[in-house]
N, C-alpha and C positions, 0 to 999 in steps of 0.2 A: 239387314244389318242387325246384329244381336245387341242386347242391352249393354253388354260388356264393351263392345266396339264403340258404341255411342258414348259411353262414359269416358273411354280412353280418348276419343276425339275431343270431347268437351274439356277434359283435363289438359290436353295438349294445347288447345286454343286458350285456355285460361293462363297457362304458363307463358305462352307467347305474348299474350296481352300484358301480363305482369312485367315481363322483361322489356317490352316496348315502352311501357309507362315509366319504368325505372330508368331506362336509357334516356328518355325525354327529360325527366326530372333532373337527373344528374348532369346532363349536358346543359340544361338551362341554368343550373346552379354554377357550373364552371364558367359559363358566359357572363354571368353576373359578377363573379369574382374577377374575371379577366377584364371586364369593362371598367372596373374600379382602379385598375393599375394606372400609374402616371403614363401619359402619352403625349408626345409632341410631334405634330405633323406640319407640313408646309414646305415652303421653298426659301431660298437664300434671302436673308434680310441684312441690310447695311445700317449701322448706327454710327453717326458722326460724333467725334469727340468734341466736347464743349471747351470753352476758354479755360476751364479749370482742370482739364484732363479727364473729366468724367464722361461716361457714355449714358446720356439721358435721351429718352424717346417717349413718344406718346403710345399708349396701348389701351386695352380694355380688360377689365376683370368682371366677370358675370354680366358683360354687356355695358358696363359703366366706364366712361372715359377716365383715364388717370395718367399722370406722369410716372415714368418708370426709370429707375437708376439701376444699371447692371452692376452687381456687387458680388464678385467671385469670392469675397471673404465672408459672405453671409451663407449659412447652411440651408436656409429656406427662403421663401418669399417672406417679406416682413411688411405688415400692413398696419397703419395707424388705426386705433380703435374707432375713431370717429368715422373713417371711411368704411371700415368693416361693418359697423352698425347701419350705415347708410345703404349699403348694398346687400345686407342680409346674410353675411357669412356666419355659419353656425359656430357656437362655442362647443368644442368637442371635449377638451380637458385642459386643466391648468398646467402650465410649464414654467420653469425658471429660464429666463432669457439672459444670456451673458452678452453685454454690449460693451462698446468702448467706454461707456460711462459707468460700468459696473453691472451688478446683477439686478434684474427686474422681474416682476411676475407678468406673465401673459397667458395666452391660451392658444392651443393648437386648433387649426381649422383646415378645411380642404377647399381649394379653389376649383370649382367644377369646370370653368372656362376662363382661359386667359389668352389674349392675343397680343403679340408684339410684332409689328410689321406683318410679314407674310407667314409667321409662325403661330400655330394654334396649339395650346396645351389643354389637357383635361386631367382632372383629379390630381392637382399639384398640392403638396403639403405647404402650409403657410403658418406663420405665427402672427398673432395679433397682439400688439403691445399697447396697453392703455397709458394714458397720461403723457404721451409724446405726440407732438405734431410735426411730422416730417412731410415735406412737400412732395415726396415721391414714394411709390411702392418700391421697396428694394427687391430686385430680382436676384435671388440667391441660387445656390446649387440644386435645390429641389427641382428647379426648372432647368438650369444650365447643364446638369448632368445628363440630360436627355438630348443634348445637341452638341455639335462641333462648333467651336468658335476660334477665330484667328484674327490677329490684328494686322492691318495693312495700312501703313501711313497713319492717318488720323481717323481711320474707320475700323469698327469692329464688325466682323462678318459672322453671322450666325446662320446655321442650317441644321436640319434634323440629323441626329446621329445615326450611325449604321448599326 
């Protein structure tokens, strides 16, 4: 083998190694981005209507038990600040929140894990609202847009969307 052939082989191996490394790094980056997208998995869940016509159920956020009210009028999950601090939700950025009682300041956060019945969600947008004490986490469209729901009698039936 001549010196030129050896250099050529080494250059080819270097290019192949470089392409392999770049492919690995780019696919790892894409997996990281893809894993941060909102996701809801699970099976059909039934929630009974309460005496006031609301759909209230027990669930968990970040592994902590909480009461949840299904609220199709809310654009995101809405969490009281006291509960958000208790479970360690991060403060990402300040936002203005428009509620039935007027405008208020809150902050955007991401719920890494939420469970409602047989449904598990990941990376769901939420808003934390200070200075309100609500007895429930409001489950809004940032979670509900990922599922199909239908009303049957006094039950709300939730299941992952297609």
